C-alpha positions as CSV (number, residue, x, y, z in Angstrom):
1,M,-6.9,84.9,-19.7
2,R,-9.3,83.0,-22.5
3,L,-6.9,81.6,-24.5
4,L,-5.0,80.1,-21.3
5,I,-7.5,77.9,-20.4
6,P,-6.9,75.6,-23.2
7,F,-3.1,75.6,-22.0
8,F,-4.2,74.5,-18.3
9,I,-5.8,72.0,-19.6
10,V,-3.4,70.8,-22.3
11,I,-1.3,70.3,-18.8
12,L,-3.2,68.6,-16.7
13,L,-4.2,66.5,-19.1
14,Y,-0.3,65.8,-20.0
15,G,0.7,65.2,-16.2
16,G,-2.4,62.2,-15.8
17,Q,-1.4,60.9,-19.1
18,A,2.4,60.4,-18.4
19,R,1.2,58.4,-14.7
20,A,-1.0,56.8,-16.5
21,D,2.2,55.3,-19.3
22,C,4.0,54.7,-16.2
23,K,1.6,52.5,-14.8
24,A,1.0,50.7,-17.5
25,D,4.6,50.5,-18.3
26,C,4.5,48.5,-14.6
27,Q,1.7,46.5,-15.2
28,S,3.4,45.5,-19.0
29,E,6.8,44.6,-17.0
30,Y,5.2,42.2,-14.1
31,Q,3.1,39.9,-16.7
32,S,6.1,40.0,-19.0
33,E,7.8,38.2,-15.3
34,I,5.0,36.2,-14.7
35,N,5.7,34.8,-18.0
36,S,9.3,33.9,-17.4
37,C,8.0,31.9,-14.0
38,K,5.3,30.5,-15.3
39,A,8.0,28.7,-18.2
40,L,10.6,28.5,-16.2
41,F,9.1,27.3,-13.0
42,S,6.5,24.8,-14.7
43,D,7.5,21.7,-12.7
44,P,5.2,21.1,-10.0
45,D,8.3,20.2,-7.8
46,D,9.5,23.6,-8.9
47,A,6.1,24.7,-6.5
48,D,8.2,26.9,-4.0
49,D,10.3,28.3,-7.1
50,L,7.5,29.4,-9.0
51,K,5.5,30.6,-5.8
52,T,9.0,33.0,-4.6
53,C,9.1,33.9,-8.5
54,M,5.9,34.9,-8.4
55,D,6.5,37.0,-5.1
56,D,9.5,38.8,-6.6
57,A,7.8,39.7,-9.5
58,K,5.5,41.2,-7.7
59,K,7.5,43.2,-5.1
60,E,9.0,44.7,-7.9
61,Y,5.4,45.8,-8.9
62,D,4.6,46.8,-6.1
63,S,7.7,49.0,-6.6
64,C,7.4,50.2,-9.7
65,L,4.1,52.1,-8.5
66,E,5.2,53.8,-5.7
67,E,8.2,55.3,-8.2
68,C,5.3,56.2,-10.4
69,E,3.7,57.7,-7.5
70,T,6.8,58.9,-6.6
71,E,7.7,61.3,-10.2
72,A,3.9,62.3,-10.6
73,S,4.1,63.7,-7.0
74,S,7.4,65.3,-6.9
75,S,6.7,66.4,-10.2
76,G,2.9,68.0,-10.1
77,V,1.9,70.1,-12.1
78,R,1.4,73.5,-10.1
79,I,-0.6,76.8,-12.2
80,R,-1.1,79.5,-9.5
81,G,-2.2,77.3,-6.4
82,I,-3.9,74.8,-9.3
83,E,-2.3,71.3,-8.7
84,D,-2.5,68.3,-11.0
85,P,-5.6,66.6,-9.5
86,Y,-4.0,63.2,-9.6
87,V,-1.4,64.5,-7.2
88,L,-4.0,66.1,-5.2
89,K,-5.5,62.3,-4.6
90,S,-2.0,60.4,-4.5
91,K,-1.4,63.3,-1.6
92,G,-5.0,62.2,-0.1
93,R,-6.3,65.4,-0.4
């Protein structure tokens, strides 16, 4: 049993790292889109287009985060009734 405890800890930490990577990817993609919006619509006359572009980037970012949470909750680590603490948090427990 003692040998299994480190194994359980590694599994739980790995699951948390996967979610962190997913969120980091979303953040990176969002920053890239914001930078693209600013480059495309740098003229003051393009203010409305810039706002629309940035709003769209934010919607995509939020959707990406939701996908991360969905993946995390659907692939929660369960070992003899023990769930990944990150999954518990996302389920509101």
